[in-house]
N, C-alpha and C positions, 0 to 999 in steps of 0.2 A: 402085147402092149400095139400103140397103133404106129402106123408106118410114120418115117421120116428119113430126111435125107438133109444135110448140113455140106451147103452149097458153098464151102470153099473155092477160091481160083487153083487154077490147073495148075499157075507154076506158083500156087504160093510158098513153096517150098524153098523157091528161089529167095526168098525175101522173108522168111518169117523170121529169122534174127531180127529183123528191122521193126517187125512190127513188134515183136518181145520188148525192144528195147524204148519205141513209143509207147508201150503200154496198153491200147488201147487200139481196135479194129470193128469193124460193123462186118456182123455174118448174118446171108440170108440162108432161113433154113426152110423145110415146106415140111406140114407136120395135117397128115392126112387131108392133102390139097389144099391147104391154105397156109399160106406164106407167112412169113412174120424177118423182121428183119432184128437180131438183137444187138446191140452196144455190147459188146466185151470192155470189161477196164479191168488195171491190173490197181491193186490198191490205192496205191502210191498215186497215179494217173487220175485216179475217180477222186481224190483229196486234192489234187491240184487241179482240177476241172470246176469240181466244188467250188474252191474258195477265189476260180475267177468269176467264177459265174457271180455270188455272193457278193462280190467286189460294185458291178453293175446291176446287180436283180436282188429282189428280197429271196428269192428262190429257186432250188436249183431241181433238174426237173430231165428228168430221161428216158424214155419210152424204153419198153425192152432190158433195162438197164440188167445185165449181168457182171458178178465180180468171180474173178479167180486169180490165181496167187499168182501163176502169168500165163500173156496171154498170147498162146501156141497154138498148135493140131491138138496136142495132146490132150488139151485140159478144154479148147473150144467142144469139141468130140466129148468129153466125158461128160459134162456139162450137161451139154444137150441132150444126152443119153437119159441122165438123170431127170431132166423137165421132163422129159415125156415118160420115164418112168415112174416118175412119182405123180404125176397129170398135174403137175405144177405149171403145164402147157398152157393150161385155161384159165391161167396171169396173164397170158402176153396177148398183148394186143395187134391182129394180124394187119399188115401192109393195106 
């Protein structure tokens, strides 16, 4: 398996509840010395963002979009591990 790290802030635990409530959080990761910034959304927040964007634009696009049930440490880390294990990291765009 490729080497990787999830680069959450050291104090993430202090405000993880707030991230869960917002339903969105950008997370930098490193996979085999390449940096990526992933945009984690929960389904409700994603629909809100897409609808808001579609009021002003013809399309909603988000680079490195990852949807999880709840945006929290456990789901972020599990999603990144799944991306790496399944080789879907190749679908990501490096920073």
